[in-house]
MARVEX-422575 format. One record per residue (C-alpha): residue in three letters; residue number from 1; z, y, x. Coordinates in pm, 1 decimal, padded with zeros to 6 digits. Example, Ala and Ser with C-alpha at 12.3 -4.5 7.8 and 13.67 -1.06 7.14 Angstrom:
residues 2
+-----+-----+----------+----------+----------+
|   r |   k |        w |        v |        u |
+-----+-----+----------+----------+----------+
| ala |   1 |  00780.0 | -00450.0 |  01230.0 |
| ser |   2 |  00714.0 | -00106.0 |  01367.0 |
+-----+-----+----------+----------+----------+
end
This chain:
residues 357
+-----+-----+----------+----------+----------+
|   r |   k |        w |        v |        u |
+-----+-----+----------+----------+----------+
| met |   1 |  00000.0 |  00000.0 |  00000.0 |
| asn |   2 | -00095.0 |  00339.3 |  00142.2 |
| lys |   3 |  00167.4 |  00593.9 |  00243.9 |
| arg |   4 |  00072.9 |  00846.8 | -00024.3 |
| arg |   5 |  00124.1 |  00592.1 | -00301.5 |
| ile |   6 |  00457.3 |  00484.3 | -00149.7 |
| asp |   7 |  00574.0 |  00846.2 | -00135.5 |
| glu |   8 |  00477.7 |  00901.9 | -00500.9 |
| ile |   9 |  00676.0 |  00597.1 | -00614.6 |
| gly |  10 |  00970.5 |  00692.9 | -00393.9 |
| ile |  11 |  00986.8 |  01047.6 | -00533.1 |
| arg |  12 |  00976.5 |  00924.9 | -00893.5 |
| tyr |  13 |  01250.7 |  00673.4 | -00820.4 |
| val |  14 |  01479.9 |  00930.0 | -00655.9 |
| glu |  15 |  01433.0 |  01157.6 | -00957.8 |
| ser |  16 |  01541.7 |  00873.2 | -01189.4 |
| leu |  17 |  01804.9 |  00722.5 | -00956.8 |
| lys |  18 |  02099.9 |  00845.5 | -01164.2 |
| leu |  19 |  01961.4 |  00666.1 | -01471.3 |
| tyr |  20 |  01924.1 |  00339.7 | -01277.1 |
| glu |  21 |  02275.4 |  00371.7 | -01132.2 |
| glu |  22 |  02418.5 |  00428.5 | -01481.5 |
| tyr |  23 |  02223.6 |  00128.7 | -01608.3 |
| ala |  24 |  02353.6 | -00092.1 | -01326.3 |
| ala |  25 |  02714.5 |  00008.7 | -01398.5 |
| arg |  26 |  02684.5 | -00042.9 | -01774.1 |
| ile |  27 |  02505.3 | -00377.6 | -01745.2 |
| arg |  28 |  02760.2 | -00499.0 | -01489.3 |
| asn |  29 |  03048.8 | -00411.8 | -01720.7 |
| leu |  30 |  02872.4 | -00565.0 | -02020.7 |
| ile |  31 |  02810.5 | -00893.8 | -01839.9 |
| gln |  32 |  03168.9 | -00902.1 | -01714.3 |
| asp |  33 |  03293.8 | -00853.0 | -02070.5 |
| leu |  34 |  03064.6 | -01128.9 | -02199.7 |
| val |  35 |  03171.2 | -01369.0 | -01924.0 |
| glu |  36 |  03540.0 | -01297.3 | -01985.4 |
| val |  37 |  03502.3 | -01350.9 | -02360.6 |
| glu |  38 |  03327.0 | -01681.9 | -02287.5 |
| gly |  39 |  03627.8 | -01780.4 | -02074.7 |
| val |  40 |  03427.9 | -01850.5 | -01757.1 |
| glu |  41 |  03625.3 | -01798.8 | -01436.8 |
| phe |  42 |  03431.5 | -01597.4 | -01179.2 |
| tyr |  43 |  03491.6 | -01483.1 | -00823.1 |
| ala |  44 |  03312.6 | -01146.8 | -00844.7 |
| ile |  45 |  03049.3 | -00959.2 | -01043.0 |
| glu |  46 |  02847.5 | -00700.2 | -00851.3 |
| gly |  47 |  02584.9 | -00455.1 | -00969.3 |
| trp |  48 |  02373.4 | -00191.4 | -00799.6 |
| ala |  49 |  02055.0 |  00012.2 | -00815.4 |
| glu |  50 |  01823.2 | -00039.9 | -00520.5 |
| pro |  51 |  01882.2 |  00226.2 | -00250.0 |
| pro |  52 |  01572.5 |  00447.4 | -00210.2 |
| ala |  53 |  01539.4 |  00362.4 |  00159.7 |
| glu |  54 |  01537.3 | -00010.9 |  00082.8 |
| leu |  55 |  01279.0 |  00038.6 | -00192.7 |
| leu |  56 |  01050.7 |  00226.7 |  00048.0 |
| arg |  57 |  01090.3 | -00051.2 |  00305.2 |
| met |  58 |  00986.0 | -00311.9 |  00046.5 |
| leu |  59 |  00687.6 | -00107.2 | -00069.1 |
| thr |  60 |  00539.0 | -00099.2 |  00280.7 |
| thr |  61 |  00494.7 | -00480.1 |  00263.5 |
| leu |  62 |  00354.0 | -00495.3 | -00091.2 |
| glu |  63 |  00014.0 | -00461.6 | -00249.2 |
| glu |  64 | -00034.2 | -00245.6 | -00560.7 |
| lys |  65 | -00058.7 | -00556.4 | -00780.9 |
| asp |  66 |  00287.4 | -00671.9 | -00666.6 |
| leu |  67 |  00475.6 | -00367.7 | -00802.2 |
| ala |  68 |  00569.2 | -00553.9 | -01121.0 |
| gly |  69 |  00780.4 | -00785.7 | -00908.0 |
| val |  70 |  01004.7 | -00509.4 | -00770.1 |
| asp |  71 |  01350.7 | -00516.2 | -00927.2 |
| leu |  72 |  01533.3 | -00183.8 | -00916.7 |
| val |  73 |  01864.3 | -00302.9 | -01065.2 |
| thr |  74 |  02044.3 | -00621.3 | -00960.1 |
| ile |  75 |  02353.7 | -00788.6 | -01104.3 |
| arg |  76 |  02509.1 | -01074.4 | -00907.2 |
| val |  77 |  02767.7 | -01311.9 | -01055.7 |
| leu |  78 |  02955.9 | -01524.5 | -00801.9 |
| leu |  79 |  03104.4 | -01842.1 | -00948.3 |
| arg |  80 |  03309.7 | -02130.4 | -00817.2 |
| phe |  81 |  03133.1 | -02428.6 | -00976.4 |
| pro |  82 |  02771.2 | -02518.8 | -01068.5 |
| ala |  83 |  02876.8 | -02606.6 | -01425.8 |
| asp |  84 |  02982.0 | -02244.1 | -01477.5 |
| val |  85 |  02626.5 | -02134.4 | -01395.9 |
| leu |  86 |  02500.8 | -02341.3 | -01690.3 |
| arg |  87 |  02755.5 | -02183.6 | -01926.2 |
| ile |  88 |  02651.9 | -01830.9 | -01832.1 |
| glu |  89 |  02282.5 | -01921.0 | -01855.6 |
| ser |  90 |  02330.3 | -02015.0 | -02219.9 |
| leu |  91 |  02522.4 | -01692.9 | -02280.1 |
| ile |  92 |  02270.0 | -01451.9 | -02130.4 |
| lys |  93 |  01976.8 | -01615.8 | -02310.3 |
| ser |  94 |  02142.8 | -01527.6 | -02640.0 |
| glu |  95 |  02230.3 | -01170.8 | -02535.2 |
| phe |  96 |  01917.3 | -01050.0 | -02349.0 |
| asp |  97 |  01539.6 | -01085.7 | -02350.7 |
| val |  98 |  01417.7 | -01311.5 | -02070.1 |
| asp |  99 |  01098.4 | -01271.7 | -01865.6 |
| pro | 100 |  01019.3 | -01644.2 | -01812.4 |
| ser | 101 |  00729.6 | -01576.7 | -01575.0 |
| arg | 102 |  00962.8 | -01421.4 | -01315.0 |
| ser | 103 |  01283.9 | -01614.7 | -01382.6 |
| leu | 104 |  01415.5 | -01921.2 | -01201.1 |
| pro | 105 |  01645.7 | -02109.5 | -01442.3 |
| ser | 106 |  01849.2 | -02411.6 | -01341.3 |
| asn | 107 |  01603.0 | -02649.5 | -01510.1 |
| ser | 108 |  01298.0 | -02507.3 | -01331.6 |
| arg | 109 |  01074.4 | -02738.7 | -01132.0 |
| val | 110 |  01144.2 | -02539.0 | -00817.4 |
| leu | 111 |  01518.6 | -02601.8 | -00827.0 |
| lys | 112 |  01478.3 | -02964.9 | -00937.1 |
| asp | 113 |  01222.3 | -03043.8 | -00665.1 |
| pro | 114 |  01393.1 | -03290.0 | -00424.9 |
| gly | 115 |  01183.5 | -03153.8 | -00140.5 |
| arg | 116 |  01268.0 | -02789.6 | -00194.2 |
| phe | 117 |  01392.1 | -02581.4 |  00096.2 |
| gly | 118 |  01752.8 | -02462.3 |  00115.0 |
| tyr | 119 |  01998.4 | -02407.5 | -00168.3 |
| pro | 120 |  01853.2 | -02127.0 | -00383.9 |
| ala | 121 |  02037.8 | -01970.5 | -00677.6 |
| val | 122 |  01948.6 | -01929.8 | -01043.6 |
| val | 123 |  01769.3 | -01599.0 | -01110.2 |
| tyr | 124 |  01674.0 | -01428.6 | -01435.9 |
| ile | 125 |  01471.5 | -01113.0 | -01500.1 |
| leu | 126 |  01622.8 | -00965.0 | -01814.7 |
| ser | 127 |  01600.1 | -00664.9 | -02043.8 |
| leu | 128 |  01800.8 | -00545.1 | -02339.9 |
| ser | 129 |  01754.1 | -00734.9 | -02664.1 |
| lys | 130 |  01590.8 | -00546.2 | -02947.7 |
| ser | 131 |  01917.3 | -00533.6 | -03143.2 |
| arg | 132 |  02108.5 | -00380.5 | -02852.5 |
| ser | 133 |  01834.9 | -00139.7 | -02738.2 |
| thr | 134 |  01827.3 |  00020.7 | -03083.0 |
| leu | 135 |  02193.1 |  00120.5 | -03050.0 |
| lys | 136 |  02229.0 |  00488.4 | -02964.5 |
| glu | 137 |  02442.2 |  00426.0 | -02654.7 |
| trp | 138 |  02180.1 |  00186.8 | -02507.6 |
| glu | 139 |  01857.1 |  00345.2 | -02633.2 |
| lys | 140 |  01770.6 |  00530.6 | -02310.9 |
| tyr | 141 |  01772.2 |  00201.4 | -02115.7 |
| lys | 142 |  01542.3 |  00009.3 | -02352.7 |
| asp | 143 |  01244.2 |  00008.8 | -02111.3 |
| leu | 144 |  01445.2 | -00099.6 | -01805.3 |
| asn | 145 |  01487.5 | -00454.3 | -01682.7 |
| phe | 146 |  01726.3 | -00600.2 | -01427.2 |
| arg | 147 |  01759.0 | -00900.8 | -01198.6 |
| leu | 148 |  02052.6 | -01134.1 | -01265.5 |
| glu | 149 |  02155.6 | -01372.6 | -00987.8 |
| leu | 150 |  02395.9 | -01655.8 | -01072.8 |
| arg | 151 |  02536.5 | -01803.7 | -00752.3 |
| thr | 152 |  02818.7 | -02031.8 | -00652.5 |
| leu | 153 |  03019.7 | -01919.7 | -00351.3 |
| leu | 154 |  02842.3 | -02178.5 | -00135.4 |
| gln | 155 |  02502.2 | -02048.6 | -00246.8 |
| glu | 156 |  02617.8 | -01697.5 | -00156.1 |
| ala | 157 |  02720.0 | -01826.5 |  00187.7 |
| trp | 158 |  02372.6 | -01977.6 |  00230.7 |
| ala | 159 |  02195.5 | -01657.1 |  00123.7 |
| thr | 160 |  02415.3 | -01443.3 |  00350.7 |
| ile | 161 |  02400.7 | -01654.1 |  00666.1 |
| leu | 162 |  02038.9 | -01774.0 |  00655.8 |
| pro | 163 |  01872.0 | -01437.5 |  00739.5 |
| lys | 164 |  02105.0 | -01386.9 |  01036.6 |
| val | 165 |  02033.3 | -01735.2 |  01174.0 |
| ser | 166 |  01658.2 | -01711.7 |  01111.4 |
| gln | 167 |  01627.9 | -01405.4 |  01335.7 |
| thr | 168 |  01712.6 | -01613.3 |  01642.9 |
| val | 169 |  01464.8 | -01900.1 |  01601.8 |
| gly | 170 |  01167.3 | -01926.9 |  01834.8 |
| thr | 171 |  00824.5 | -02082.4 |  01766.2 |
| glu | 172 |  00889.5 | -02387.6 |  01985.1 |
| ser | 173 |  01205.5 | -02486.4 |  01800.6 |
| glu | 174 |  01082.8 | -02393.4 |  01452.2 |
| asp | 175 |  01028.3 | -02751.6 |  01326.1 |
| glu | 176 |  01370.1 | -02869.3 |  01440.6 |
| phe | 177 |  01529.5 | -02553.8 |  01301.7 |
| thr | 178 |  01366.7 | -02605.4 |  00960.7 |
| arg | 179 |  01481.4 | -02968.0 |  00949.6 |
| glu | 180 |  01840.7 | -02863.8 |  01024.7 |
| leu | 181 |  01826.4 | -02604.3 |  00748.0 |
| phe | 182 |  01706.3 | -02868.1 |  00503.1 |
| leu | 183 |  02007.1 | -03082.1 |  00593.5 |
| leu | 184 |  02253.4 | -02793.3 |  00567.9 |
| gly | 185 |  02116.2 | -02685.1 |  00228.7 |
| ala | 186 |  02154.6 | -03040.9 |  00098.9 |
| met | 187 |  02510.4 | -03058.7 |  00232.9 |
| leu | 188 |  02605.6 | -02733.5 |  00058.7 |
| glu | 189 |  02462.8 | -02858.9 | -00270.0 |
| lys | 190 |  02651.5 | -03186.1 | -00232.9 |
| ala | 191 |  02973.1 | -02997.7 | -00152.6 |
| asp | 192 |  02932.4 | -02785.5 | -00466.5 |
| lys | 193 |  02897.0 | -03097.4 | -00680.6 |
| gly | 194 |  03184.4 | -03263.3 | -00494.9 |
| phe | 195 |  03424.8 | -02978.8 | -00565.8 |
| leu | 196 |  03324.2 | -02991.2 | -00932.4 |
| thr | 197 |  03388.7 | -03367.2 | -00944.6 |
| leu | 198 |  03732.0 | -03320.2 | -00786.3 |
| arg | 199 |  03820.5 | -03049.9 | -01036.1 |
| asp | 200 |  03723.5 | -03272.6 | -01328.8 |
| glu | 201 |  03917.0 | -03567.9 | -01185.1 |
| ile | 202 |  04228.8 | -03354.1 | -01146.3 |
| lys | 203 |  04195.9 | -03239.6 | -01508.6 |
| asn | 204 |  04161.5 | -03599.8 | -01628.5 |
| glu | 205 |  04464.4 | -03712.2 | -01428.4 |
| ala | 206 |  04667.7 | -03426.6 | -01571.5 |
| leu | 207 |  04588.2 | -03555.9 | -01920.9 |
| leu | 208 |  04730.9 | -03895.9 | -01826.7 |
| val | 209 |  05069.6 | -03758.1 | -01719.4 |
| pro | 210 |  05317.5 | -03841.4 | -01997.3 |
| pro | 211 |  05490.2 | -03539.0 | -02145.5 |
| ser | 212 |  05859.0 | -03497.9 | -02066.5 |
| ala | 213 |  06100.7 | -03582.7 | -02344.0 |
| lys | 214 |  06182.4 | -03233.4 | -02453.9 |
| lys | 215 |  06296.6 | -03109.2 | -02786.7 |
| pro | 216 |  05993.9 | -02978.1 | -02976.4 |
| pro | 217 |  05987.6 | -02598.7 | -02991.8 |
| glu | 218 |  06097.6 | -02426.2 | -03306.6 |
| pro | 219 |  05803.5 | -02317.1 | -03518.7 |
| val | 220 |  05719.4 | -01951.3 | -03470.2 |
| ala | 221 |  05664.8 | -01743.5 | -03778.4 |
| ala | 222 |  05317.5 | -01592.7 | -03803.6 |
| glu | 223 |  05310.3 | -01229.5 | -03694.6 |
| thr | 224 |  05212.4 | -00982.3 | -03964.2 |
| val | 225 |  04962.1 | -00697.6 | -03942.2 |
| phe | 226 |  05135.6 | -00388.1 | -03806.8 |
| thr | 227 |  05192.9 | -00077.9 | -04015.9 |
| asp | 228 |  05120.2 |  00270.1 | -03883.2 |
| glu | 229 |  05494.9 |  00327.3 | -03848.1 |
| glu | 230 |  05542.1 |  00008.1 | -03643.8 |
| leu | 231 |  05259.5 |  00096.7 | -03407.4 |
| tyr | 232 |  05385.0 |  00452.0 | -03368.5 |
| lys | 233 |  05725.2 |  00311.4 | -03265.1 |
| val | 234 |  05554.4 |  00144.0 | -02966.0 |
| phe | 235 |  05453.9 |  00487.8 | -02836.1 |
| his | 236 |  05786.2 |  00641.6 | -02938.6 |
| asp | 237 |  05982.0 |  00378.6 | -02742.9 |
| asp | 238 |  05762.8 |  00422.8 | -02434.2 |
| pro | 239 |  05669.1 |  00793.3 | -02405.2 |
| ser | 240 |  05494.6 |  00726.8 | -02072.0 |
| leu | 241 |  05205.4 |  00559.2 | -02258.4 |
| leu | 242 |  05065.9 |  00889.9 | -02381.5 |
| gly | 243 |  05085.8 |  01047.9 | -02037.7 |
| lys | 244 |  04925.6 |  00743.1 | -01876.9 |
| trp | 245 |  04617.8 |  00743.0 | -02102.4 |
| asn | 246 |  04584.9 |  01119.6 | -02093.1 |
| thr | 247 |  04574.3 |  01099.3 | -01712.9 |
| ala | 248 |  04330.9 |  00806.0 | -01732.6 |
| ala | 249 |  04088.6 |  01007.2 | -01947.7 |
| ile | 250 |  04097.9 |  01304.0 | -01709.9 |
| ser | 251 |  04054.7 |  01087.2 | -01399.1 |
| ala | 252 |  03753.5 |  00923.8 | -01568.9 |
| gly | 253 |  03589.9 |  01268.7 | -01587.8 |
| phe | 254 |  03662.2 |  01377.6 | -01944.9 |
| pro | 255 |  03760.3 |  01746.4 | -01973.9 |
| glu | 256 |  04126.8 |  01831.2 | -02019.9 |
| phe | 257 |  04207.3 |  01866.0 | -02387.6 |
| thr | 258 |  04540.3 |  01972.1 | -02538.4 |
| pro | 259 |  04550.7 |  01888.4 | -02911.2 |
| asn | 260 |  04798.8 |  02032.0 | -03156.6 |
| ala | 261 |  05037.0 |  01804.9 | -03346.5 |
| asp | 262 |  04809.8 |  01768.7 | -03650.2 |
| tyr | 263 |  04508.4 |  01677.9 | -03436.8 |
| leu | 264 |  04713.2 |  01420.5 | -03243.6 |
| arg | 265 |  04846.3 |  01271.6 | -03567.4 |
| glu | 266 |  04491.2 |  01231.3 | -03697.8 |
| ser | 267 |  04382.4 |  01069.0 | -03368.4 |
| phe | 268 |  04663.5 |  00817.9 | -03406.5 |
| ser | 269 |  04545.3 |  00739.8 | -03760.5 |
| tyr | 270 |  04190.9 |  00666.8 | -03635.1 |
| leu | 271 |  04334.4 |  00444.2 | -03359.6 |
| cys | 272 |  04527.6 |  00240.4 | -03618.8 |
| glu | 273 |  04210.7 |  00193.2 | -03823.6 |
| ile | 274 |  03989.5 |  00075.8 | -03536.8 |
| leu | 275 |  04258.2 | -00157.7 | -03402.3 |
| arg | 276 |  04294.7 | -00334.3 | -03736.1 |
| ala | 277 |  03915.4 | -00346.5 | -03789.6 |
| ser | 278 |  03865.1 | -00502.3 | -03444.5 |
| gly | 279 |  04125.1 | -00775.0 | -03494.0 |
| ile | 280 |  04393.0 | -00620.6 | -03271.0 |
| asp | 281 |  04615.7 | -00608.3 | -03576.4 |
| thr | 282 |  04956.2 | -00728.3 | -03454.8 |
| leu | 283 |  05194.4 | -00562.7 | -03211.3 |
| ser | 284 |  05171.1 | -00854.4 | -02968.1 |
| glu | 285 |  04789.3 | -00833.3 | -02970.4 |
| phe | 286 |  04810.3 | -00459.8 | -02908.2 |
| arg | 287 |  05048.8 | -00504.7 | -02614.6 |
| lys | 288 |  04819.9 | -00774.5 | -02476.5 |
| phe | 289 |  04526.1 | -00532.2 | -02502.3 |
| leu | 290 |  04722.4 | -00263.4 | -02314.5 |
| asp | 291 |  04811.0 | -00513.5 | -02040.5 |
| asp | 292 |  04443.9 | -00611.3 | -02011.7 |
| met | 293 |  04342.1 | -00245.9 | -01976.1 |
| asp | 294 |  04608.7 | -00195.6 | -01706.6 |
| asn | 295 |  04492.3 | -00497.6 | -01506.8 |
| asp | 296 |  04301.6 | -00377.8 | -01200.5 |
| asp | 297 |  04253.9 | -00036.2 | -01371.4 |
| lys | 298 |  04005.9 | -00197.4 | -01610.6 |
| gly | 299 |  04062.0 |  00070.9 | -01874.8 |
| val | 300 |  04012.8 |  00360.7 | -01634.6 |
| arg | 301 |  03694.9 |  00206.4 | -01492.9 |
| gln | 302 |  03554.7 |  00154.9 | -01839.6 |
| leu | 303 |  03637.9 |  00511.0 | -01945.6 |
| lys | 304 |  03456.5 |  00638.0 | -01636.2 |
| thr | 305 |  03152.2 |  00427.5 | -01722.2 |
| leu | 306 |  03152.0 |  00566.1 | -02075.9 |
| his | 307 |  03183.0 |  00922.7 | -01947.3 |
| asp | 308 |  02908.5 |  00879.3 | -01686.9 |
| ser | 309 |  02677.3 |  00717.8 | -01944.0 |
| phe | 310 |  02703.3 |  01027.0 | -02165.3 |
| ser | 311 |  02751.6 |  01286.8 | -01893.3 |
| asp | 312 |  02526.3 |  01533.2 | -02075.9 |
| asn | 313 |  02785.5 |  01564.9 | -02354.6 |
| lys | 314 |  02995.3 |  01878.7 | -02289.2 |
| thr | 315 |  03196.3 |  01867.2 | -02614.0 |
| trp | 316 |  03430.3 |  01570.6 | -02552.0 |
| arg | 317 |  03776.8 |  01595.4 | -02709.0 |
| val | 318 |  03970.2 |  01303.6 | -02564.3 |
| asp | 319 |  04344.9 |  01284.7 | -02619.4 |
| pro | 320 |  04550.3 |  00970.8 | -02528.8 |
| phe | 321 |  04495.9 |  00803.5 | -02867.9 |
| ser | 322 |  04123.7 |  00885.2 | -02848.4 |
| ala | 323 |  04099.2 |  00725.0 | -02501.8 |
| leu | 324 |  04237.0 |  00400.5 | -02645.0 |
| phe | 325 |  04001.9 |  00437.2 | -02945.3 |
| leu | 326 |  03701.3 |  00447.7 | -02707.8 |
| leu | 327 |  03822.1 |  00140.3 | -02519.0 |
| val | 328 |  03867.7 | -00060.3 | -02839.0 |
| leu | 329 |  03523.9 |  00051.9 | -02961.3 |
| asn | 330 |  03366.6 | -00064.6 | -02634.8 |
| phe | 331 |  03551.3 | -00391.2 | -02573.0 |
| arg | 332 |  03547.2 | -00505.5 | -02936.9 |
| trp | 333 |  03193.6 | -00395.4 | -03019.6 |
| asp | 334 |  03078.9 | -00753.3 | -03081.8 |
| ile | 335 |  03330.1 | -00767.4 | -03369.4 |
| leu | 336 |  03284.8 | -00411.6 | -03494.6 |
| lys | 337 |  02903.9 | -00397.2 | -03492.6 |
| asp | 338 |  02875.3 | -00612.7 | -03806.5 |
| lys | 339 |  03117.7 | -00400.3 | -04008.9 |
| asp | 340 |  03067.0 | -00088.4 | -04216.8 |
| leu | 341 |  03182.3 |  00163.0 | -03957.4 |
| thr | 342 |  03132.6 |  00455.6 | -04193.2 |
| ala | 343 |  03350.1 |  00309.3 | -04467.1 |
| leu | 344 |  03614.9 |  00215.6 | -04210.0 |
| asn | 345 |  03623.5 |  00575.1 | -04075.9 |
| ile | 346 |  03533.3 |  00447.8 | -03730.3 |
| lys | 347 |  03207.9 |  00643.7 | -03709.7 |
| lys | 348 |  03391.6 |  00958.1 | -03816.4 |
| gly | 349 |  03656.1 |  00896.2 | -03550.9 |
| ser | 350 |  03389.6 |  00843.6 | -03284.9 |
| asp | 351 |  03199.2 |  01159.3 | -03384.5 |
| arg | 352 |  03523.4 |  01353.5 | -03377.3 |
| ile | 353 |  03595.8 |  01246.9 | -03018.8 |
| ser | 354 |  03244.6 |  01335.9 | -02901.1 |
| gly | 355 |  03274.6 |  01675.3 | -03070.2 |
| lys | 356 |  03010.9 |  01619.6 | -03336.6 |
| asp | 357 |  03228.7 |  01690.3 | -03641.5 |
+-----+-----+----------+----------+----------+
end
């Protein structure tokens, strides 16, 4: 590809880089939420937009016809066991549109070929589903795709080490080097399957251990749906909660906002409504949600993602109750999306926070 064409593509990409970075952050968080809901244990989930310098380097080796194969956003999910890859594959197929011509699923001929080289990972080229891309908060990303890599830790080790080792091989030793790599790739694949077998055996043995002769626990009465007064008492008994989520909203980038008592009371009312609509309708479920948001600053990170995704909005009015409202709306969207948000006052509460009312 000629230099002029490369420069044109590079300039356009730099101009749109913020959009791609936002997309990478939002897709990463969405996939993490989906994986957590599915109950799949993962080691790490990474996401990034391709650095401009790296894109320019790639373009110098490509022909014009190969541009469709350049992925500008990548999400990488690192897992412990091969079986977890299969679980996430099923999940993402139901949540995103797949480009089969550029994807490498686990059942592909390439990965099932006994003579294949190395220990490659599962790769999907995905885009937003039609149902999600029509949502206002996702609409601006509807024409963007992304690369999803599903790797076990041993596959990540292979992908990381191989380029470093390959740089040192000479022409004379190339055949022997390739043979050794074939053997190492096979050993890594066997180790992955071996760890999975051990895990399953340990689970089966645990099921065979007879339970200790303990007195059966007393039945626990079912917890009832909280009232507004009961939820308010949670904040009354721990005044630091309001300060914590006010600080979280500001650190996420939302402008400082000091509501009067009536405004704060109305924000609390909207929070009660969205909590009950989303299924967080008991005090224990609410405390569990708060603990989840505290874990590894998950709530703060999500608030920052929400702010950055709508950075052009200058009319935010986010008080502590509103910050929690936004988190519930985001993390429980799969439950809320099928409900009448207007009748439940959730749309009105959302518009109020964004300054539209």
